[in-house]
C-alpha positions, 0 to 999 in steps of 0.5 A: 505489509500484505503479500497482496501489496508486495505482489502489486509492487513486484508486478509494476517493477517487473513491467517497468524495469524487468524481472531482475529489478523486481526480484531485487525489490522483493528481496529488499522488501522481505529484508526490511518488512514483515510480509504477511499473508492475509487471513480470512478476517483480513480478507473480509475487512478488505472486502468491507472496505472495498464495498464502502470505498471507491478505491482499488482492492489492493489499496483496501488490503493495505488499509486493512493491514495498517489498521490491524497493526495500528500503524499509519499507511505510507502512500503517495496515492491521492485516492487514499490521501484525500480521504478522511474516513479510513480506519488508519492514519495516512502519511504522504510519501509524495515528494515535497514540491519546492516553491520558486521565488521570483 
């Protein structure tokens, strides 16, 4: 996971739940995942993706990082899930909706 995306997670959790929860989440991420600072090549790849795709720059970093490691991107973002032109696979993290039978 890119530090760009870790910071995005951090700021959203701090905004919604407070700094203590954000700090704990970052600690959990650092325990479970390898967080990497993007180098120039990765930053340029994210920029190329941003130029070609109408999605957020942080999402471009996530895509570029997954592609560089040859792994699927885990996301619940419909803007990413609905695309079929990404350089990496994508796995949907959205909860499965249960069908109601009558």
